[in-house]
Structure formats: C-alpha cells, structure tokens
PDB file as gemmi writes it, atoms N, CA and C in Angstrom:
CRYST1    1.000    1.000    1.000  90.00  90.00  90.00 P 1                      
ATOM      1  N   UNK A   1     143.973  30.791 138.669  1.00  0.00           N  
ATOM      2  CA  UNK A   1     144.578  31.668 139.651  1.00  0.00           C  
ATOM      3  C   UNK A   1     143.591  31.897 140.786  1.00  0.00           C  
ATOM      4  N   UNK A   2     144.133  31.894 141.989  1.00  0.00           N  
ATOM      5  CA  UNK A   2     143.333  32.265 143.152  1.00  0.00           C  
ATOM      6  C   UNK A   2     144.030  33.415 143.863  1.00  0.00           C  
ATOM      7  N   UNK A   3     143.230  34.224 144.537  1.00  0.00           N  
ATOM      8  CA  UNK A   3     143.739  35.339 145.313  1.00  0.00           C  
ATOM      9  C   UNK A   3     143.248  35.151 146.741  1.00  0.00           C  
ATOM     10  N   UNK A   4     144.171  35.200 147.678  1.00  0.00           N  
ATOM     11  CA  UNK A   4     143.837  35.046 149.092  1.00  0.00           C  
ATOM     12  C   UNK A   4     144.272  36.305 149.836  1.00  0.00           C  
ATOM     13  N   UNK A   5     143.359  36.885 150.601  1.00  0.00           N  
ATOM     14  CA  UNK A   5     143.679  38.056 151.416  1.00  0.00           C  
ATOM     15  C   UNK A   5     144.097  37.557 152.800  1.00  0.00           C  
ATOM     16  N   UNK A   6     145.295  37.943 153.233  1.00  0.00           N  
ATOM     17  CA  UNK A   6     145.786  37.540 154.553  1.00  0.00           C  
ATOM     18  C   UNK A   6     145.486  38.588 155.612  1.00  0.00           C  
ATOM     19  N   UNK A   7     145.593  39.869 155.264  1.00  0.00           N  
ATOM     20  CA  UNK A   7     145.304  40.920 156.243  1.00  0.00           C  
ATOM     21  C   UNK A   7     144.929  42.216 155.550  1.00  0.00           C  
ATOM     22  N   UNK A   8     144.131  42.995 156.258  1.00  0.00           N  
ATOM     23  CA  UNK A   8     143.764  44.349 155.846  1.00  0.00           C  
ATOM     24  C   UNK A   8     143.991  45.188 157.099  1.00  0.00           C  
ATOM     25  N   UNK A   9     145.103  45.876 157.130  1.00  0.00           N  
ATOM     26  CA  UNK A   9     145.586  46.521 158.352  1.00  0.00           C  
ATOM     27  C   UNK A   9     145.576  48.034 158.213  1.00  0.00           C  
ATOM     28  N   UNK A  10     144.930  48.699 159.179  1.00  0.00           N  
ATOM     29  CA  UNK A  10     144.975  50.165 159.240  1.00  0.00           C  
ATOM     30  C   UNK A  10     146.295  50.550 159.893  1.00  0.00           C  
ATOM     31  N   UNK A  11     147.091  51.360 159.200  1.00  0.00           N  
ATOM     32  CA  UNK A  11     148.390  51.791 159.700  1.00  0.00           C  
ATOM     33  C   UNK A  11     148.267  53.150 160.372  1.00  0.00           C  
ATOM     34  N   UNK A  12     149.169  53.439 161.296  1.00  0.00           N  
ATOM     35  CA  UNK A  12     149.139  54.699 162.044  1.00  0.00           C  
ATOM     36  C   UNK A  12     149.254  55.929 161.137  1.00  0.00           C  
ATOM     37  N   UNK A  13     149.883  55.803 159.987  1.00  0.00           N  
ATOM     38  CA  UNK A  13     150.107  56.944 159.101  1.00  0.00           C  
ATOM     39  C   UNK A  13     148.927  57.324 158.233  1.00  0.00           C  
ATOM     40  N   UNK A  14     147.757  56.707 158.443  1.00  0.00           N  
ATOM     41  CA  UNK A  14     146.584  57.049 157.639  1.00  0.00           C  
ATOM     42  C   UNK A  14     146.443  56.209 156.386  1.00  0.00           C  
ATOM     43  N   UNK A  15     146.999  55.000 156.429  1.00  0.00           N  
ATOM     44  CA  UNK A  15     146.942  54.103 155.282  1.00  0.00           C  
ATOM     45  C   UNK A  15     146.259  52.794 155.668  1.00  0.00           C  
ATOM     46  N   UNK A  16     145.819  52.062 154.664  1.00  0.00           N  
ATOM     47  CA  UNK A  16     145.361  50.689 154.829  1.00  0.00           C  
ATOM     48  C   UNK A  16     146.220  49.838 153.913  1.00  0.00           C  
ATOM     49  N   UNK A  17     146.835  48.797 154.467  1.00  0.00           N  
ATOM     50  CA  UNK A  17     147.666  47.894 153.677  1.00  0.00           C  
ATOM     51  C   UNK A  17     146.981  46.542 153.591  1.00  0.00           C  
ATOM     52  N   UNK A  18     146.790  46.081 152.355  1.00  0.00           N  
ATOM     53  CA  UNK A  18     146.204  44.765 152.093  1.00  0.00           C  
ATOM     54  C   UNK A  18     147.347  43.841 151.695  1.00  0.00           C  
ATOM     55  N   UNK A  19     147.442  42.688 152.351  1.00  0.00           N  
ATOM     56  CA  UNK A  19     148.446  41.695 151.982  1.00  0.00           C  
ATOM     57  C   UNK A  19     147.749  40.375 151.677  1.00  0.00           C  
ATOM     58  N   UNK A  20     148.376  39.608 150.826  1.00  0.00           N  
ATOM     59  CA  UNK A  20     147.798  38.326 150.464  1.00  0.00           C  
ATOM     60  C   UNK A  20     148.723  37.531 149.573  1.00  0.00           C  
ATOM     61  N   UNK A  21     148.117  36.557 148.877  1.00  0.00           N  
ATOM     62  CA  UNK A  21     148.866  35.658 148.006  1.00  0.00           C  
ATOM     63  C   UNK A  21     148.100  35.431 146.712  1.00  0.00           C  
ATOM     64  N   UNK A  22     148.846  35.339 145.646  1.00  0.00           N  
ATOM     65  CA  UNK A  22     148.323  34.915 144.349  1.00  0.00           C  
ATOM     66  C   UNK A  22     148.862  33.513 144.114  1.00  0.00           C  
ATOM     67  N   UNK A  23     147.983  32.581 143.781  1.00  0.00           N  
ATOM     68  CA  UNK A  23     148.398  31.181 143.639  1.00  0.00           C  
ATOM     69  C   UNK A  23     147.916  30.638 142.299  1.00  0.00           C  
ATOM     70  N   UNK A  24     148.854  30.044 141.553  1.00  0.00           N  
ATOM     71  CA  UNK A  24     148.498  29.398 140.294  1.00  0.00           C  
ATOM     72  C   UNK A  24     148.156  27.945 140.597  1.00  0.00           C  
ATOM     73  N   UNK A  25     146.870  27.636 140.539  1.00  0.00           N  
ATOM     74  CA  UNK A  25     146.405  26.272 140.804  1.00  0.00           C  
ATOM     75  C   UNK A  25     146.287  25.452 139.522  1.00  0.00           C  
ATOM     76  N   UNK A  26     146.672  26.050 138.413  1.00  0.00           N  
ATOM     77  CA  UNK A  26     146.572  25.369 137.122  1.00  0.00           C  
ATOM     78  C   UNK A  26     147.809  24.558 136.782  1.00  0.00           C  
ATOM     79  N   UNK A  27     147.812  24.022 135.578  1.00  0.00           N  
ATOM     80  CA  UNK A  27     148.928  23.183 135.124  1.00  0.00           C  
ATOM     81  C   UNK A  27     149.848  23.905 134.147  1.00  0.00           C  
ATOM     82  N   UNK A  28     149.524  25.164 133.831  1.00  0.00           N  
ATOM     83  CA  UNK A  28     150.360  25.965 132.937  1.00  0.00           C  
ATOM     84  C   UNK A  28     150.682  27.310 133.575  1.00  0.00           C  
ATOM     85  N   UNK A  29     151.744  27.912 133.087  1.00  0.00           N  
ATOM     86  CA  UNK A  29     152.113  29.243 133.577  1.00  0.00           C  
ATOM     87  C   UNK A  29     150.993  30.227 133.248  1.00  0.00           C  
ATOM     88  N   UNK A  30     150.727  31.138 134.174  1.00  0.00           N  
ATOM     89  CA  UNK A  30     149.733  32.192 133.976  1.00  0.00           C  
ATOM     90  C   UNK A  30     150.478  33.453 133.591  1.00  0.00           C  
ATOM     91  N   UNK A  31     150.208  33.964 132.386  1.00  0.00           N  
ATOM     92  CA  UNK A  31     150.926  35.127 131.864  1.00  0.00           C  
ATOM     93  C   UNK A  31     150.048  36.346 131.643  1.00  0.00           C  
ATOM     94  N   UNK A  32     148.775  36.262 131.987  1.00  0.00           N  
ATOM     95  CA  UNK A  32     147.831  37.337 131.698  1.00  0.00           C  
ATOM     96  C   UNK A  32     147.715  38.297 132.884  1.00  0.00           C  
ATOM     97  N   UNK A  33     148.847  38.870 133.302  1.00  0.00           N  
ATOM     98  CA  UNK A  33     148.878  39.743 134.481  1.00  0.00           C  
ATOM     99  C   UNK A  33     148.694  41.221 134.145  1.00  0.00           C  
ATOM    100  N   UNK A  34     148.601  41.556 132.875  1.00  0.00           N  
ATOM    101  CA  UNK A  34     148.492  42.962 132.459  1.00  0.00           C  
ATOM    102  C   UNK A  34     147.275  43.633 133.098  1.00  0.00           C  
ATOM    103  N   UNK A  35     146.150  42.944 133.173  1.00  0.00           N  
ATOM    104  CA  UNK A  35     144.935  43.538 133.744  1.00  0.00           C  
ATOM    105  C   UNK A  35     145.117  43.917 135.207  1.00  0.00           C  
ATOM    106  N   UNK A  36     145.979  43.242 135.926  1.00  0.00           N  
ATOM    107  CA  UNK A  36     146.166  43.506 137.360  1.00  0.00           C  
ATOM    108  C   UNK A  36     146.684  44.907 137.629  1.00  0.00           C  
ATOM    109  N   UNK A  37     147.376  45.504 136.675  1.00  0.00           N  
ATOM    110  CA  UNK A  37     147.949  46.832 136.932  1.00  0.00           C  
ATOM    111  C   UNK A  37     146.945  47.956 136.733  1.00  0.00           C  
ATOM    112  N   UNK A  38     145.779  47.668 136.216  1.00  0.00           N  
ATOM    113  CA  UNK A  38     144.746  48.678 136.056  1.00  0.00           C  
ATOM    114  C   UNK A  38     144.983  49.563 134.854  1.00  0.00           C  
ATOM    115  N   UNK A  39     144.070  50.469 134.636  1.00  0.00           N  
ATOM    116  CA  UNK A  39     144.107  51.335 133.460  1.00  0.00           C  
ATOM    117  C   UNK A  39     145.114  52.463 133.612  1.00  0.00           C  
ATOM    118  N   UNK A  40     145.182  53.060 134.799  1.00  0.00           N  
ATOM    119  CA  UNK A  40     146.008  54.255 134.969  1.00  0.00           C  
ATOM    120  C   UNK A  40     147.507  54.002 134.864  1.00  0.00           C  
ATOM    121  N   UNK A  41     147.977  52.800 135.140  1.00  0.00           N  
ATOM    122  CA  UNK A  41     149.416  52.544 135.147  1.00  0.00           C  
ATOM    123  C   UNK A  41     149.850  51.570 134.057  1.00  0.00           C  
ATOM    124  N   UNK A  42     149.206  51.582 132.918  1.00  0.00           N  
ATOM    125  CA  UNK A  42     149.527  50.641 131.856  1.00  0.00           C  
ATOM    126  C   UNK A  42     150.972  50.733 131.383  1.00  0.00           C  
ATOM    127  N   UNK A  43     151.596  51.893 131.435  1.00  0.00           N  
ATOM    128  CA  UNK A  43     152.947  52.036 130.926  1.00  0.00           C  
ATOM    129  C   UNK A  43     154.041  51.885 131.959  1.00  0.00           C  
ATOM    130  N   UNK A  44     153.716  51.447 133.167  1.00  0.00           N  
ATOM    131  CA  UNK A  44     154.717  51.433 134.232  1.00  0.00           C  
ATOM    132  C   UNK A  44     155.191  50.048 134.631  1.00  0.00           C  
ATOM    133  N   UNK A  45     154.852  49.032 133.884  1.00  0.00           N  
ATOM    134  CA  UNK A  45     155.312  47.685 134.205  1.00  0.00           C  
ATOM    135  C   UNK A  45     154.295  46.899 135.006  1.00  0.00           C  
ATOM    136  N   UNK A  46     154.646  45.648 135.267  1.00  0.00           N  
ATOM    137  CA  UNK A  46     153.737  44.740 135.954  1.00  0.00           C  
ATOM    138  C   UNK A  46     153.563  45.140 137.410  1.00  0.00           C  
ATOM    139  N   UNK A  47     152.297  45.088 137.888  1.00  0.00           N  
ATOM    140  CA  UNK A  47     152.002  45.403 139.279  1.00  0.00           C  
ATOM    141  C   UNK A  47     150.586  44.938 139.595  1.00  0.00           C  
ATOM    142  N   UNK A  48     150.172  45.149 140.840  1.00  0.00           N  
ATOM    143  CA  UNK A  48     148.786  44.900 141.238  1.00  0.00           C  
ATOM    144  C   UNK A  48     148.089  46.239 141.514  1.00  0.00           C  
ATOM    145  N   UNK A  49     148.493  47.291 140.798  1.00  0.00           N  
ATOM    146  CA  UNK A  49     147.967  48.638 140.996  1.00  0.00           C  
ATOM    147  C   UNK A  49     146.511  48.784 140.577  1.00  0.00           C  
ATOM    148  N   UNK A  50     145.941  47.803 139.931  1.00  0.00           N  
ATOM    149  CA  UNK A  50     144.535  47.859 139.551  1.00  0.00           C  
ATOM    150  C   UNK A  50     143.593  47.524 140.687  1.00  0.00           C  
ATOM    151  N   UNK A  51     144.137  47.158 141.843  1.00  0.00           N  
ATOM    152  CA  UNK A  51     143.302  46.834 143.001  1.00  0.00           C  
ATOM    153  C   UNK A  51     142.620  48.093 143.520  1.00  0.00           C  
ATOM    154  N   UNK A  52     141.410  47.928 144.064  1.00  0.00           N  
ATOM    155  CA  UNK A  52     140.686  49.034 144.674  1.00  0.00           C  
ATOM    156  C   UNK A  52     139.998  48.556 145.947  1.00  0.00           C  
ATOM    157  N   UNK A  53     139.708  49.506 146.813  1.00  0.00           N  
ATOM    158  CA  UNK A  53     138.871  49.282 147.991  1.00  0.00           C  
ATOM    159  C   UNK A  53     137.649  50.170 147.846  1.00  0.00           C  
ATOM    160  N   UNK A  54     136.476  49.651 148.185  1.00  0.00           N  
ATOM    161  CA  UNK A  54     135.245  50.439 148.119  1.00  0.00           C  
ATOM    162  C   UNK A  54     134.585  50.439 149.486  1.00  0.00           C  
ATOM    163  N   UNK A  55     134.306  51.644 149.957  1.00  0.00           N  
ATOM    164  CA  UNK A  55     133.548  51.855 151.185  1.00  0.00           C  
ATOM    165  C   UNK A  55     132.111  52.094 150.736  1.00  0.00           C  
ATOM    166  N   UNK A  56     131.282  51.053 150.770  1.00  0.00           N  
ATOM    167  CA  UNK A  56     129.909  51.181 150.282  1.00  0.00           C  
ATOM    168  C   UNK A  56     129.093  52.136 151.134  1.00  0.00           C  
ATOM    169  N   UNK A  57     129.291  52.087 152.457  1.00  0.00           N  
ATOM    170  CA  UNK A  57     128.535  52.972 153.342  1.00  0.00           C  
ATOM    171  C   UNK A  57     128.905  54.434 153.092  1.00  0.00           C  
ATOM    172  N   UNK A  58     130.200  54.690 152.917  1.00  0.00           N  
ATOM    173  CA  UNK A  58     130.676  56.050 152.667  1.00  0.00           C  
ATOM    174  C   UNK A  58     130.629  56.457 151.215  1.00  0.00           C  
ATOM    175  N   UNK A  59     130.265  55.504 150.340  1.00  0.00           N  
ATOM    176  CA  UNK A  59     130.161  55.751 148.897  1.00  0.00           C  
ATOM    177  C   UNK A  59     131.439  56.335 148.322  1.00  0.00           C  
ATOM    178  N   UNK A  60     132.562  55.642 148.618  1.00  0.00           N  
ATOM    179  CA  UNK A  60     133.855  56.117 148.133  1.00  0.00           C  
ATOM    180  C   UNK A  60     134.719  54.938 147.695  1.00  0.00           C  
ATOM    181  N   UNK A  61     135.461  55.139 146.601  1.00  0.00           N  
ATOM    182  CA  UNK A  61     136.406  54.138 146.091  1.00  0.00           C  
ATOM    183  C   UNK A  61     137.816  54.643 146.366  1.00  0.00           C  
ATOM    184  N   UNK A  62     138.682  53.739 146.839  1.00  0.00           N  
ATOM    185  CA  UNK A  62     140.074  54.070 147.125  1.00  0.00           C  
ATOM    186  C   UNK A  62     140.976  53.304 146.160  1.00  0.00           C  
ATOM    187  N   UNK A  63     141.921  54.028 145.562  1.00  0.00           N  
ATOM    188  CA  UNK A  63     142.871  53.441 144.621  1.00  0.00           C  
ATOM    189  C   UNK A  63     144.223  53.256 145.296  1.00  0.00           C  
ATOM    190  N   UNK A  64     145.032  52.363 144.758  1.00  0.00           N  
ATOM    191  CA  UNK A  64     146.373  52.124 145.291  1.00  0.00           C  
ATOM    192  C   UNK A  64     147.155  53.437 145.245  1.00  0.00           C  
ATOM    193  N   UNK A  65     147.854  53.715 146.339  1.00  0.00           N  
ATOM    194  CA  UNK A  65     148.668  54.925 146.415  1.00  0.00           C  
ATOM    195  C   UNK A  65     149.834  54.872 145.442  1.00  0.00           C  
ATOM    196  N   UNK A  66     150.301  56.049 145.033  1.00  0.00           N  
ATOM    197  CA  UNK A  66     151.449  56.171 144.133  1.00  0.00           C  
ATOM    198  C   UNK A  66     152.460  57.128 144.750  1.00  0.00           C  
ATOM    199  N   UNK A  67     153.732  56.926 144.408  1.00  0.00           N  
ATOM    200  CA  UNK A  67     154.761  57.840 144.895  1.00  0.00           C  
ATOM    201  C   UNK A  67     154.865  59.034 143.944  1.00  0.00           C  
ATOM    202  N   UNK A  68     155.823  59.900 144.177  1.00  0.00           N  
ATOM    203  CA  UNK A  68     155.953  61.124 143.364  1.00  0.00           C  
ATOM    204  C   UNK A  68     156.355  60.849 141.917  1.00  0.00           C  
ATOM    205  N   UNK A  69     156.794  59.634 141.629  1.00  0.00           N  
ATOM    206  CA  UNK A  69     157.139  59.267 140.251  1.00  0.00           C  
ATOM    207  C   UNK A  69     156.086  58.355 139.631  1.00  0.00           C  
ATOM    208  N   UNK A  70     154.881  58.337 140.226  1.00  0.00           N  
ATOM    209  CA  UNK A  70     153.731  57.558 139.753  1.00  0.00           C  
ATOM    210  C   UNK A  70     153.915  56.046 139.857  1.00  0.00           C  
ATOM    211  N   UNK A  71     154.851  55.600 140.671  1.00  0.00           N  
ATOM    212  CA  UNK A  71     154.984  54.162 140.924  1.00  0.00           C  
ATOM    213  C   UNK A  71     154.032  53.784 142.049  1.00  0.00           C  
ATOM    214  N   UNK A  72     153.381  52.649 141.902  1.00  0.00           N  
ATOM    215  CA  UNK A  72     152.415  52.250 142.917  1.00  0.00           C  
ATOM    216  C   UNK A  72     153.107  51.806 144.201  1.00  0.00           C  
ATOM    217  N   UNK A  73     152.402  51.963 145.309  1.00  0.00           N  
ATOM    218  CA  UNK A  73     152.852  51.414 146.582  1.00  0.00           C  
ATOM    219  C   UNK A  73     152.187  50.044 146.693  1.00  0.00           C  
ATOM    220  N   UNK A  74     152.740  49.131 145.904  1.00  0.00           N  
ATOM    221  CA  UNK A  74     152.168  47.791 145.790  1.00  0.00           C  
ATOM    222  C   UNK A  74     153.214  46.849 145.190  1.00  0.00           C  
ATOM    223  N   UNK A  75     152.855  45.587 145.135  1.00  0.00           N  
ATOM    224  CA  UNK A  75     153.734  44.586 144.536  1.00  0.00           C  
ATOM    225  C   UNK A  75     153.902  44.872 143.050  1.00  0.00           C  
ATOM    226  N   UNK A  76     155.146  44.786 142.593  1.00  0.00           N  
ATOM    227  CA  UNK A  76     155.455  44.989 141.174  1.00  0.00           C  
ATOM    228  C   UNK A  76     156.262  43.800 140.654  1.00  0.00           C  
ATOM    229  N   UNK A  77     156.413  43.734 139.347  1.00  0.00           N  
ATOM    230  CA  UNK A  77     157.283  42.745 138.729  1.00  0.00           C  
ATOM    231  C   UNK A  77     156.685  41.362 138.529  1.00  0.00           C  
ATOM    232  N   UNK A  78     155.379  41.220 138.679  1.00  0.00           N  
ATOM    233  CA  UNK A  78     154.742  39.912 138.482  1.00  0.00           C  
ATOM    234  C   UNK A  78     154.258  39.834 137.041  1.00  0.00           C  
ATOM    235  N   UNK A  79     155.067  39.212 136.185  1.00  0.00           N  
ATOM    236  CA  UNK A  79     154.686  39.089 134.776  1.00  0.00           C  
ATOM    237  C   UNK A  79     154.186  37.695 134.437  1.00  0.00           C  
ATOM    238  N   UNK A  80     154.517  36.725 135.284  1.00  0.00           N  
ATOM    239  CA  UNK A  80     154.117  35.339 135.053  1.00  0.00           C  
ATOM    240  C   UNK A  80     154.098  34.615 136.394  1.00  0.00           C  
ATOM    241  N   UNK A  81     153.165  33.667 136.518  1.00  0.00           N  
ATOM    242  CA  UNK A  81     153.089  32.849 137.725  1.00  0.00           C  
ATOM    243  C   UNK A  81     153.097  31.389 137.269  1.00  0.00           C  
ATOM    244  N   UNK A  82     154.128  30.666 137.648  1.00  0.00           N  
ATOM    245  CA  UNK A  82     154.283  29.265 137.234  1.00  0.00           C  
ATOM    246  C   UNK A  82     153.265  28.362 137.924  1.00  0.00           C  
ATOM    247  N   UNK A  83     152.979  27.190 137.353  1.00  0.00           N  
ATOM    248  CA  UNK A  83     152.048  26.264 137.995  1.00  0.00           C  
ATOM    249  C   UNK A  83     152.507  25.943 139.423  1.00  0.00           C  
ATOM    250  N   UNK A  84     151.584  26.034 140.368  1.00  0.00           N  
ATOM    251  CA  UNK A  84     151.900  25.749 141.760  1.00  0.00           C  
ATOM    252  C   UNK A  84     152.592  26.880 142.503  1.00  0.00           C  
ATOM    253  N   UNK A  85     153.005  27.903 141.794  1.00  0.00           N  
ATOM    254  CA  UNK A  85     153.728  29.016 142.431  1.00  0.00           C  
ATOM    255  C   UNK A  85     152.775  29.894 143.241  1.00  0.00           C  
ATOM    256  N   UNK A  86     153.284  30.377 144.371  1.00  0.00           N  
ATOM    257  CA  UNK A  86     152.558  31.316 145.223  1.00  0.00           C  
ATOM    258  C   UNK A  86     153.361  32.610 145.259  1.00  0.00           C  
ATOM    259  N   UNK A  87     152.695  33.720 144.959  1.00  0.00           N  
ATOM    260  CA  UNK A  87     153.338  35.029 144.941  1.00  0.00           C  
ATOM    261  C   UNK A  87     152.682  35.903 146.003  1.00  0.00           C  
ATOM    262  N   UNK A  88     153.466  36.376 146.956  1.00  0.00           N  
ATOM    263  CA  UNK A  88     152.941  37.294 147.968  1.00  0.00           C  
ATOM    264  C   UNK A  88     152.703  38.653 147.321  1.00  0.00           C  
ATOM    265  N   UNK A  89     151.652  39.342 147.761  1.00  0.00           N  
ATOM    266  CA  UNK A  89     151.404  40.679 147.243  1.00  0.00           C  
ATOM    267  C   UNK A  89     150.966  41.603 148.373  1.00  0.00           C  
ATOM    268  N   UNK A  90     151.138  42.911 148.122  1.00  0.00           N  
ATOM    269  CA  UNK A  90     150.613  43.933 149.014  1.00  0.00           C  
ATOM    270  C   UNK A  90     150.157  45.106 148.171  1.00  0.00           C  
ATOM    271  N   UNK A  91     149.240  45.876 148.721  1.00  0.00           N  
ATOM    272  CA  UNK A  91     148.793  47.119 148.098  1.00  0.00           C  
ATOM    273  C   UNK A  91     148.416  48.072 149.221  1.00  0.00           C  
ATOM    274  N   UNK A  92     148.859  49.322 149.098  1.00  0.00           N  
ATOM    275  CA  UNK A  92     148.598  50.306 150.138  1.00  0.00           C  
ATOM    276  C   UNK A  92     147.636  51.371 149.607  1.00  0.00           C  
ATOM    277  N   UNK A  93     146.638  51.714 150.436  1.00  0.00           N  
ATOM    278  CA  UNK A  93     145.565  52.623 150.065  1.00  0.00           C  
ATOM    279  C   UNK A  93     145.435  53.738 151.107  1.00  0.00           C  
ATOM    280  N   UNK A  94     144.804  54.866 150.743  1.00  0.00           N  
ATOM    281  CA  UNK A  94     144.450  55.843 151.771  1.00  0.00           C  
ATOM    282  C   UNK A  94     143.442  55.186 152.715  1.00  0.00           C  
ATOM    283  N   UNK A  95     143.505  55.499 153.994  1.00  0.00           N  
ATOM    284  CA  UNK A  95     142.578  54.900 154.957  1.00  0.00           C  
ATOM    285  C   UNK A  95     141.222  55.590 154.899  1.00  0.00           C  
ATOM    286  N   UNK A  96     140.165  54.811 154.988  1.00  0.00           N  
ATOM    287  CA  UNK A  96     138.835  55.414 155.109  1.00  0.00           C  
ATOM    288  C   UNK A  96     138.665  55.991 156.524  1.00  0.00           C  
ATOM    289  N   UNK A  97     137.554  56.661 156.797  1.00  0.00           N  
ATOM    290  CA  UNK A  97     137.324  57.194 158.146  1.00  0.00           C  
ATOM    291  C   UNK A  97     137.441  56.089 159.205  1.00  0.00           C  
ATOM    292  N   UNK A  98     137.856  56.444 160.422  1.00  0.00           N  
ATOM    293  CA  UNK A  98     138.057  55.450 161.489  1.00  0.00           C  
ATOM    294  C   UNK A  98     136.844  54.566 161.776  1.00  0.00           C  
ATOM    295  N   UNK A  99     135.639  55.081 161.581  1.00  0.00           N  
ATOM    296  CA  UNK A  99     134.435  54.289 161.844  1.00  0.00           C  
ATOM    297  C   UNK A  99     134.208  53.195 160.798  1.00  0.00           C  
ATOM    298  N   UNK A 100     134.863  53.295 159.653  1.00  0.00           N  
ATOM    299  CA  UNK A 100     134.700  52.296 158.593  1.00  0.00           C  
ATOM    300  C   UNK A 100     135.537  51.070 158.940  1.00  0.00           C  
ATOM    301  N   UNK A 101     134.888  49.931 159.049  1.00  0.00           N  
ATOM    302  CA  UNK A 101     135.583  48.693 159.409  1.00  0.00           C  
ATOM    303  C   UNK A 101     135.452  47.610 158.340  1.00  0.00           C  
ATOM    304  N   UNK A 102     134.623  47.845 157.332  1.00  0.00           N  
ATOM    305  CA  UNK A 102     134.409  46.841 156.300  1.00  0.00           C  
ATOM    306  C   UNK A 102     134.457  47.495 154.923  1.00  0.00           C  
ATOM    307  N   UNK A 103     135.181  46.864 154.011  1.00  0.00           N  
ATOM    308  CA  UNK A 103     135.349  47.372 152.658  1.00  0.00           C  
ATOM    309  C   UNK A 103     135.190  46.234 151.665  1.00  0.00           C  
ATOM    310  N   UNK A 104     135.055  46.575 150.396  1.00  0.00           N  
ATOM    311  CA  UNK A 104     135.097  45.583 149.329  1.00  0.00           C  
ATOM    312  C   UNK A 104     136.427  45.720 148.606  1.00  0.00           C  
ATOM    313  N   UNK A 105     137.148  44.611 148.481  1.00  0.00           N  
ATOM    314  CA  UNK A 105     138.426  44.578 147.770  1.00  0.00           C  
ATOM    315  C   UNK A 105     138.184  44.012 146.379  1.00  0.00           C  
ATOM    316  N   UNK A 106     138.701  44.720 145.374  1.00  0.00           N  
ATOM    317  CA  UNK A 106     138.583  44.250 143.991  1.00  0.00           C  
ATOM    318  C   UNK A 106     139.937  44.314 143.314  1.00  0.00           C  
ATOM    319  N   UNK A 107     140.196  43.324 142.489  1.00  0.00           N  
ATOM    320  CA  UNK A 107     141.371  43.334 141.620  1.00  0.00           C  
ATOM    321  C   UNK A 107     140.935  42.724 140.298  1.00  0.00           C  
ATOM    322  N   UNK A 108     141.312  43.345 139.174  1.00  0.00           N  
ATOM    323  CA  UNK A 108     140.891  42.826 137.874  1.00  0.00           C  
ATOM    324  C   UNK A 108     141.171  41.326 137.729  1.00  0.00           C  
ATOM    325  N   UNK A 109     140.231  40.630 137.161  1.00  0.00           N  
ATOM    326  CA  UNK A 109     140.196  39.186 136.866  1.00  0.00           C  
ATOM    327  C   UNK A 109     139.789  38.339 138.063  1.00  0.00           C  
ATOM    328  N   UNK A 110     139.579  38.938 139.240  1.00  0.00           N  
ATOM    329  CA  UNK A 110     139.162  38.189 140.430  1.00  0.00           C  
ATOM    330  C   UNK A 110     137.807  38.709 140.909  1.00  0.00           C  
ATOM    331  N   UNK A 111     137.080  37.863 141.628  1.00  0.00           N  
ATOM    332  CA  UNK A 111     135.802  38.274 142.217  1.00  0.00           C  
ATOM    333  C   UNK A 111     136.054  39.284 143.336  1.00  0.00           C  
ATOM    334  N   UNK A 112     135.089  40.153 143.558  1.00  0.00           N  
ATOM    335  CA  UNK A 112     135.147  41.113 144.651  1.00  0.00           C  
ATOM    336  C   UNK A 112     134.932  40.394 145.972  1.00  0.00           C  
ATOM    337  N   UNK A 113     135.666  40.814 147.012  1.00  0.00           N  
ATOM    338  CA  UNK A 113     135.535  40.197 148.329  1.00  0.00           C  
ATOM    339  C   UNK A 113     135.321  41.262 149.393  1.00  0.00           C  
ATOM    340  N   UNK A 114     134.468  40.969 150.344  1.00  0.00           N  
ATOM    341  CA  UNK A 114     134.270  41.853 151.488  1.00  0.00           C  
ATOM    342  C   UNK A 114     135.367  41.553 152.501  1.00  0.00           C  
ATOM    343  N   UNK A 115     136.047  42.605 152.980  1.00  0.00           N  
ATOM    344  CA  UNK A 115     137.157  42.432 153.926  1.00  0.00           C  
ATOM    345  C   UNK A 115     136.930  43.345 155.126  1.00  0.00           C  
ATOM    346  N   UNK A 116     137.455  42.928 156.275  1.00  0.00           N  
ATOM    347  CA  UNK A 116     137.370  43.711 157.506  1.00  0.00           C  
ATOM    348  C   UNK A 116     138.737  44.316 157.807  1.00  0.00           C  
ATOM    349  N   UNK A 117     138.736  45.572 158.236  1.00  0.00           N  
ATOM    350  CA  UNK A 117     139.983  46.268 158.584  1.00  0.00           C  
ATOM    351  C   UNK A 117     140.319  45.956 160.025  1.00  0.00           C  
ATOM    352  N   UNK A 118     141.575  45.619 160.267  1.00  0.00           N  
ATOM    353  CA  UNK A 118     142.048  45.464 161.636  1.00  0.00           C  
ATOM    354  C   UNK A 118     143.037  46.584 161.944  1.00  0.00           C  
ATOM    355  N   UNK A 119     143.221  46.847 163.211  1.00  0.00           N  
ATOM    356  CA  UNK A 119     144.185  47.868 163.636  1.00  0.00           C  
ATOM    357  C   UNK A 119     143.597  49.224 163.795  1.00  0.00           C  
TER     358      UNK A 119                                                      
END                                                                             
C-alpha cells in the first residue's frame, strides 16, 4: 500500500483538509485497514480517523475532527483495497495558528510525511 498526499488546504472555517489517495501496488487484496481508524474510533467502522497532524514548532498534535455523534470528518467505509485499486481519501483537522505552514502527517501503517499547508 502507498499513500499519496494531494493537498493540505487551510479552509476559511478554521479547518485543515488533507486529501490524497491510497493505492494497492500489490498482487493481493489489502484487508488490514483496521489500524487506519485509530484507537479512539475502534467501534465505529472503517475509516482513516487514525490520521494526525503534528505542529512540531507549536508542540501540538491535531486529531481528525468528529461530529456530534462521534463520526469522523474523514473517509469511511474502506475495509479492503483490491490489487491496483486507488481509493481517494480526506481527513479534516482543526487548523493550527495562521503562522504555521508546515506539519507532519501520520496515519497508522504508513511513514510520517512533512506537508505544507496551502490557502
């Protein structure tokens, strides 16, 4: 599995939205998506709610936002990724201070990546 970040956009409402793609480059279906939902939302179904943003300069970690029913503001329903399949994903986070332009994006089972905020 590979994860590609397409954009990290600061929204007018005080949010940061990360969009990208999950791609199965293997020859078999990938079914180990449980880790992607993180620890806090284990009982709420498949999602990418385990993603986080870290502002190293500000020493703060941001978690995926949730609605009033504890559902993540992120891609849900990804239980399997077939060989060659590409799955678009998004995750929405609280925005860091306006001066923060660089964050670290992490999602369970993938390497951490440094990303720049646009907008």
